[in-house]
MDAnalysis code that builds the backbone (N, CA, C; Angstrom):
import MDAnalysis as mda
import numpy as np

u = mda.Universe.empty(420, n_residues=140, atom_resindex=np.repeat(np.arange(140), 3), trajectory=True)
u.add_TopologyAttr("name", ["N", "CA", "C"] * 140)
u.add_TopologyAttr("resid", np.arange(1, 141))
u.add_TopologyAttr("resname", ["MET", "ASP", "THR", "ASN", "HIS", "SER", "THR", "ILE", "THR", "VAL", "GLU", "ALA", "LYS", "VAL", "GLN", "ALA", "PRO", "VAL", "GLU", "LYS", "VAL", "TRP", "GLU", "TYR", "TRP", "THR", "GLU", "PRO", "GLU", "HIS", "ILE", "THR", "LYS", "TRP", "ASN", "ASN", "ALA", "SER", "GLU", "ASP", "TRP", "HIS", "THR", "PRO", "HIS", "ALA", "GLU", "ASN", "ASP", "LEU", "ARG", "ALA", "GLY", "GLY", "LYS", "PHE", "VAL", "THR", "ARG", "MET", "GLU", "ALA", "LYS", "ASP", "GLY", "SER", "PHE", "GLY", "PHE", "ASP", "PHE", "GLY", "GLY", "ILE", "TYR", "ASP", "GLU", "VAL", "LEU", "ILE", "HIS", "GLU", "PHE", "ILE", "SER", "TYR", "LYS", "MET", "GLU", "ASP", "GLY", "ARG", "LYS", "VAL", "GLU", "ILE", "THR", "PHE", "ILE", "PRO", "GLN", "ASP", "ASN", "ALA", "THR", "LYS", "VAL", "VAL", "GLU", "VAL", "PHE", "ASP", "PRO", "GLU", "THR", "THR", "ASN", "PRO", "ILE", "GLU", "MET", "GLN", "GLN", "GLU", "GLY", "TRP", "GLN", "ALA", "ILE", "LEU", "ASP", "ASN", "PHE", "LYS", "LYS", "TYR", "VAL", "GLU", "GLN", "GLN"])
u.atoms.positions = np.array([
    [61.906, 166.036, 154.252],
    [62.491, 165.619, 155.559],
    [61.784, 166.989, 156.553],
    [61.432, 166.372, 157.389],
    [61.252, 166.941, 158.872],
    [62.197, 167.952, 159.384],
    [62.561, 169.708, 159.397],
    [63.334, 169.999, 159.719],
    [63.572, 170.530, 161.028],
    [62.758, 170.257, 162.327],
    [62.545, 170.732, 163.103],
    [63.313, 170.042, 163.860],
    [64.549, 168.820, 164.061],
    [65.369, 168.607, 164.071],
    [66.493, 167.771, 162.979],
    [67.490, 167.697, 163.641],
    [69.183, 167.205, 162.370],
    [68.749, 165.738, 162.300],
    [68.497, 165.882, 160.527],
    [69.091, 164.305, 159.813],
    [70.702, 164.239, 159.700],
    [70.349, 163.465, 159.107],
    [72.122, 162.422, 158.822],
    [72.039, 162.154, 157.546],
    [72.999, 162.234, 156.941],
    [73.231, 162.028, 155.677],
    [74.918, 161.270, 155.187],
    [74.460, 160.317, 154.508],
    [75.439, 159.083, 153.698],
    [75.651, 159.123, 152.562],
    [76.298, 159.639, 152.011],
    [77.400, 159.017, 150.202],
    [77.884, 158.553, 149.602],
    [77.781, 158.394, 148.690],
    [78.716, 157.831, 148.334],
    [78.878, 158.017, 146.350],
    [80.132, 157.942, 145.913],
    [79.514, 158.124, 144.736],
    [80.251, 156.699, 143.690],
    [79.530, 156.209, 142.966],
    [79.505, 154.922, 142.473],
    [79.421, 154.856, 141.377],
    [80.691, 154.038, 140.787],
    [81.465, 153.786, 139.570],
    [80.645, 153.259, 138.504],
    [79.416, 153.335, 138.359],
    [78.778, 153.284, 137.409],
    [77.169, 153.754, 137.369],
    [76.628, 153.916, 135.914],
    [75.618, 154.099, 134.933],
    [74.075, 153.957, 136.522],
    [73.572, 155.420, 136.560],
    [72.255, 154.889, 137.157],
    [71.458, 153.578, 136.735],
    [71.574, 153.247, 135.987],
    [70.286, 151.882, 135.781],
    [71.114, 150.686, 136.506],
    [72.691, 150.807, 136.272],
    [72.455, 149.745, 136.828],
    [72.529, 149.516, 138.600],
    [72.993, 150.881, 139.260],
    [72.844, 151.614, 140.675],
    [71.492, 150.918, 141.382],
    [70.157, 151.754, 140.124],
    [69.331, 151.528, 140.880],
    [68.885, 149.642, 140.818],
    [68.905, 149.287, 139.576],
    [68.546, 147.470, 139.669],
    [69.487, 147.581, 140.854],
    [71.207, 147.373, 141.451],
    [70.822, 146.739, 142.022],
    [71.181, 147.049, 143.777],
    [69.980, 148.777, 143.506],
    [69.983, 149.499, 145.208],
    [68.865, 148.342, 145.651],
    [67.762, 148.159, 144.591],
    [66.559, 147.928, 144.334],
    [65.571, 146.447, 144.389],
    [66.804, 145.328, 143.495],
    [66.847, 144.222, 143.568],
    [66.865, 143.479, 144.894],
    [65.757, 142.479, 145.378],
    [66.477, 141.838, 146.708],
    [67.197, 141.272, 146.213],
    [67.280, 140.377, 145.493],
    [69.093, 139.110, 144.978],
    [69.859, 140.367, 144.811],
    [69.794, 140.948, 144.684],
    [70.780, 141.710, 145.019],
    [71.483, 142.511, 146.475],
    [70.201, 143.341, 147.472],
    [70.085, 143.945, 148.242],
    [70.580, 142.526, 149.276],
    [70.505, 141.629, 148.904],
    [70.896, 140.132, 150.427],
    [72.594, 139.903, 149.929],
    [73.805, 140.741, 149.324],
    [75.035, 140.948, 149.254],
    [75.280, 141.670, 149.406],
    [74.906, 143.068, 149.411],
    [75.482, 144.143, 149.851],
    [75.160, 144.520, 150.548],
    [74.083, 144.646, 151.769],
    [73.185, 145.320, 152.749],
    [73.682, 144.417, 154.140],
    [74.842, 145.175, 154.342],
    [75.391, 144.360, 155.771],
    [76.415, 145.589, 156.208],
    [76.947, 146.093, 157.311],
    [78.066, 147.002, 158.140],
    [78.900, 146.330, 157.586],
    [79.468, 145.314, 158.149],
    [80.740, 144.693, 158.625],
    [80.748, 143.570, 158.192],
    [81.837, 142.361, 157.517],
    [81.871, 141.357, 157.414],
    [81.189, 139.906, 157.623],
    [80.741, 140.555, 159.637],
    [80.613, 139.963, 160.600],
    [79.116, 139.544, 160.417],
    [78.121, 140.330, 159.456],
    [76.512, 140.438, 159.270],
    [76.376, 140.071, 157.841],
    [75.173, 139.710, 157.753],
    [74.956, 139.442, 156.275],
    [73.367, 139.537, 156.589],
    [72.797, 139.492, 155.304],
    [71.164, 139.879, 154.928],
    [70.680, 138.797, 154.199],
    [70.337, 137.283, 154.961],
    [69.375, 136.047, 154.493],
    [68.517, 136.151, 153.620],
    [67.820, 137.086, 153.872],
    [66.281, 137.439, 153.157],
    [66.009, 139.210, 152.991],
    [65.143, 138.988, 151.543],
    [65.208, 140.873, 151.296],
    [63.681, 140.594, 150.543],
    [62.246, 141.512, 150.890],
    [61.774, 141.024, 149.813],
    [61.703, 142.897, 149.690],
    [60.723, 143.221, 148.024],
    [61.001, 144.875, 147.894],
    [59.884, 145.136, 146.970],
    [58.462, 145.395, 147.576],
    [57.589, 145.772, 146.942],
    [57.386, 147.314, 146.180],
    [58.481, 147.938, 145.055],
    [59.445, 148.780, 144.934],
    [57.973, 150.313, 144.199],
    [56.790, 150.342, 145.134],
    [56.086, 151.517, 144.377],
    [55.170, 152.070, 145.817],
    [55.131, 153.246, 145.785],
    [54.106, 154.226, 146.454],
    [53.095, 153.288, 147.612],
    [53.380, 153.781, 148.485],
    [52.602, 152.559, 149.260],
    [53.295, 151.139, 149.460],
    [53.930, 150.838, 149.064],
    [54.631, 149.246, 148.353],
    [55.741, 149.520, 149.531],
    [55.456, 147.969, 150.427],
    [56.194, 147.474, 151.764],
    [57.407, 146.880, 151.192],
    [58.687, 146.975, 152.380],
    [60.057, 146.163, 152.370],
    [60.853, 145.661, 153.538],
    [61.464, 144.766, 153.363],
    [61.304, 144.185, 154.751],
    [62.717, 143.900, 154.466],
    [64.368, 143.745, 154.704],
    [65.219, 143.127, 155.215],
    [65.700, 142.347, 156.431],
    [66.030, 141.687, 156.226],
    [66.439, 140.346, 157.633],
    [68.031, 140.735, 157.994],
    [68.592, 141.135, 158.718],
    [69.500, 142.096, 158.980],
    [70.099, 140.837, 159.620],
    [71.054, 139.642, 160.288],
    [71.769, 138.933, 161.051],
    [73.373, 139.165, 161.469],
    [73.560, 138.899, 162.783],
    [74.332, 138.552, 162.319],
    [75.440, 137.198, 162.322],
    [76.520, 136.770, 161.747],
    [76.634, 135.717, 161.142],
    [76.877, 134.277, 161.980],
    [77.655, 134.514, 163.295],
    [77.297, 133.785, 164.497],
    [75.444, 133.064, 164.624],
    [74.351, 133.751, 164.284],
    [73.158, 133.894, 165.057],
    [73.064, 134.060, 166.238],
    [73.994, 135.890, 166.971],
    [73.662, 135.620, 168.084],
    [72.444, 136.539, 167.972],
    [72.243, 137.888, 166.899],
    [71.430, 138.390, 166.939],
    [70.973, 138.852, 165.397],
    [69.834, 139.321, 165.508],
    [69.338, 139.504, 164.494],
    [68.070, 140.297, 164.620],
    [67.739, 141.127, 163.745],
    [66.367, 142.142, 163.491],
    [66.132, 142.174, 161.947],
    [64.391, 142.426, 161.796],
    [63.680, 142.798, 160.345],
    [64.190, 144.236, 160.566],
    [64.893, 145.180, 159.002],
    [64.200, 146.449, 158.443],
    [63.390, 146.396, 157.690],
    [62.257, 147.184, 157.465],
    [61.630, 147.669, 156.643],
    [60.602, 148.925, 157.013],
    [60.125, 149.276, 155.703],
    [58.971, 150.431, 155.978],
    [58.497, 150.424, 155.293],
    [57.816, 151.604, 154.625],
    [56.703, 152.038, 153.216],
    [57.323, 152.758, 152.791],
    [57.053, 152.261, 151.219],
    [57.980, 153.847, 150.531],
    [56.450, 155.246, 150.190],
    [57.041, 155.645, 149.927],
    [55.928, 157.384, 149.933],
    [56.142, 158.043, 148.643],
    [57.720, 157.625, 147.842],
    [57.423, 158.397, 147.048],
    [58.360, 157.059, 146.164],
    [58.428, 157.071, 144.950],
    [59.765, 156.254, 144.634],
    [59.748, 156.976, 143.492],
    [60.482, 157.485, 142.524],
    [60.883, 158.198, 140.937],
    [61.931, 157.325, 140.415],
    [61.820, 156.769, 139.316],
    [62.839, 155.534, 138.906],
    [64.082, 156.845, 138.391],
    [64.760, 155.643, 138.606],
    [66.985, 155.921, 138.899],
    [66.938, 157.492, 139.380],
    [65.798, 157.758, 139.764],
    [65.818, 159.320, 140.846],
    [66.088, 160.060, 142.178],
    [65.023, 158.798, 142.870],
    [64.408, 159.471, 144.164],
    [63.522, 158.145, 144.754],
    [64.319, 157.978, 146.028],
    [63.503, 156.618, 146.753],
    [63.518, 157.744, 148.158],
    [61.819, 157.963, 148.612],
    [61.350, 157.926, 150.034],
    [61.165, 157.146, 151.000],
    [61.091, 156.592, 152.302],
    [60.060, 155.978, 152.620],
    [60.043, 155.843, 154.142],
    [59.040, 155.795, 155.155],
    [59.369, 155.977, 156.664],
    [59.489, 154.209, 157.334],
    [60.195, 154.179, 158.163],
    [60.516, 153.170, 158.627],
    [59.727, 152.714, 159.349],
    [59.209, 151.384, 159.953],
    [58.365, 151.357, 161.206],
    [58.202, 151.812, 162.124],
    [59.318, 152.775, 162.669],
    [59.480, 153.539, 163.922],
    [58.939, 154.845, 163.418],
    [58.236, 155.103, 162.213],
    [58.115, 156.986, 161.994],
    [59.189, 157.651, 160.907],
    [59.897, 157.058, 161.525],
    [61.212, 158.067, 161.190],
    [61.674, 158.262, 158.913],
    [61.874, 159.140, 158.781],
    [61.722, 158.997, 157.545],
    [63.766, 159.234, 156.349],
    [63.463, 158.167, 155.343],
    [64.516, 158.397, 155.011],
    [64.060, 158.642, 153.563],
    [65.181, 159.673, 152.757],
    [64.990, 160.089, 151.133],
    [66.742, 159.672, 150.609],
    [66.583, 158.538, 150.304],
    [68.105, 158.407, 149.078],
    [67.861, 159.105, 147.981],
    [68.610, 159.839, 147.224],
    [69.061, 160.396, 146.415],
    [70.081, 159.787, 145.053],
    [69.274, 159.263, 144.129],
    [70.267, 159.134, 142.519],
    [71.017, 160.344, 141.833],
    [72.399, 160.458, 141.875],
    [73.040, 161.348, 140.646],
    [73.553, 161.036, 139.674],
    [73.470, 161.121, 138.281],
    [73.800, 160.680, 137.533],
    [75.385, 161.739, 136.770],
    [76.162, 161.563, 137.256],
    [77.556, 162.296, 136.639],
    [78.454, 161.324, 135.679],
    [78.187, 161.839, 134.342],
    [79.140, 161.306, 133.461],
    [78.878, 159.535, 133.865],
    [79.459, 158.478, 133.813],
    [79.185, 157.400, 133.980],
    [79.116, 156.713, 135.351],
    [79.326, 157.496, 137.099],
    [79.287, 157.072, 138.276],
    [77.487, 157.604, 138.614],
    [77.063, 157.526, 139.685],
    [75.955, 157.887, 140.302],
    [76.788, 158.265, 141.528],
    [75.851, 159.208, 141.493],
    [76.094, 159.854, 143.221],
    [75.360, 159.217, 144.340],
    [74.824, 158.807, 145.220],
    [73.466, 158.372, 145.862],
    [74.077, 158.987, 147.574],
    [73.127, 159.547, 147.935],
    [72.823, 160.467, 148.968],
    [71.379, 160.050, 149.558],
    [72.018, 159.610, 150.873],
    [70.997, 158.942, 152.024],
    [71.065, 160.029, 153.237],
    [69.400, 160.316, 153.114],
    [69.487, 161.375, 153.901],
    [69.116, 160.415, 155.859],
    [68.639, 160.359, 156.491],
    [67.568, 159.698, 157.708],
    [67.591, 160.313, 159.089],
    [66.300, 160.632, 159.506],
    [66.211, 160.683, 161.320],
    [66.404, 160.192, 161.561],
    [66.956, 159.888, 162.417],
    [68.876, 159.530, 163.323],
    [67.117, 158.805, 164.611],
    [67.741, 158.176, 165.178],
    [66.420, 157.482, 166.366],
    [67.422, 157.643, 167.498],
    [66.873, 157.330, 168.089],
    [67.395, 158.141, 169.759],
    [68.129, 157.655, 170.615],
    [68.565, 156.219, 170.726],
    [69.334, 155.406, 171.186],
    [70.491, 155.609, 171.453],
    [70.734, 155.556, 169.775],
    [72.686, 155.487, 169.918],
    [73.402, 156.857, 169.144],
    [74.164, 157.001, 169.350],
    [74.720, 158.376, 169.482],
    [75.013, 158.449, 167.872],
    [74.583, 159.613, 166.976],
    [74.722, 160.467, 165.656],
    [75.713, 160.002, 165.458],
    [77.088, 160.075, 165.767],
    [78.142, 159.019, 165.187],
    [77.959, 157.805, 164.782],
    [77.145, 157.088, 165.352],
    [77.496, 155.616, 165.528],
    [75.916, 154.982, 164.077],
    [75.145, 155.805, 164.658],
    [74.144, 155.735, 163.101],
    [75.059, 156.455, 162.136],
    [75.592, 157.741, 162.350],
    [75.910, 158.219, 160.613],
    [77.073, 157.000, 159.857],
    [77.783, 156.401, 160.908],
    [78.899, 155.446, 160.716],
    [78.436, 153.787, 160.347],
    [77.321, 153.594, 160.700],
    [77.130, 152.478, 160.306],
    [76.267, 152.388, 158.797],
    [75.539, 153.419, 158.524],
    [74.779, 153.623, 157.462],
    [75.692, 153.740, 156.082],
    [76.920, 154.256, 156.537],
    [77.859, 154.801, 155.497],
    [78.545, 153.685, 155.351],
    [78.771, 152.836, 156.271],
    [79.713, 151.527, 156.152],
    [79.117, 150.689, 154.932],
    [77.507, 150.553, 155.376],
    [76.218, 150.251, 154.596],
    [76.906, 150.228, 152.959],
    [76.161, 151.706, 152.618],
    [76.266, 152.783, 151.585],
    [77.822, 152.435, 151.064],
    [79.055, 152.162, 151.475],
    [80.469, 151.990, 151.311],
    [80.193, 150.646, 150.315],
    [79.668, 149.609, 151.281],
    [79.831, 148.333, 150.837],
    [79.098, 148.002, 149.661],
    [77.158, 148.978, 149.777],
    [76.994, 148.690, 148.029],
    [77.908, 149.209, 146.607],
    [78.895, 150.032, 147.372],
    [79.983, 150.786, 146.047],
    [80.070, 149.919, 146.063],
    [80.967, 148.684, 146.383],
    [81.901, 147.983, 146.179],
    [81.163, 146.435, 145.791],
    [80.322, 146.930, 146.218],
    [79.244, 145.156, 145.453],
    [79.082, 145.359, 144.319],
    [79.260, 147.045, 143.256],
    [78.417, 147.077, 142.722],
    [79.374, 147.326, 141.531],
    [80.544, 148.058, 142.279],
    [81.175, 148.193, 141.063],
    [82.228, 147.236, 140.704],
    [82.324, 145.162, 141.597],
    [82.756, 144.211, 141.230],
    [81.872, 143.541, 140.812],
    [80.988, 144.326, 140.295],
    [79.895, 142.866, 139.655],
    [80.626, 144.021, 137.767],
])
């Protein structure tokens, strides 16, 4: 990661083995079920070409149809069950590490902040999505 500016880190310990956590993180049929920060948002569509140079896109929308956007990027590195890095369309970098811990997996996301919204708001939003992921995986 670029150390010339601050990055934001969010993390969660998911009570599931790394193989399941990886599958639910990367498979579009699962992504559409957990990728939202609050109950009034959803992800109706996801595509994921999980390889270095591969692209991904998720469509995030308010359930009332008032707002929506595509979130996407291109993968720089993919180490199965261990690590993913990608660049968002605006050039910001994201790194996700999957750390097995007994029968659980610690997921750590580090990302470059954007300049529009406060750091705290960005951290809370990404943490809310990660918490929703944890909840989804643990309920399956």
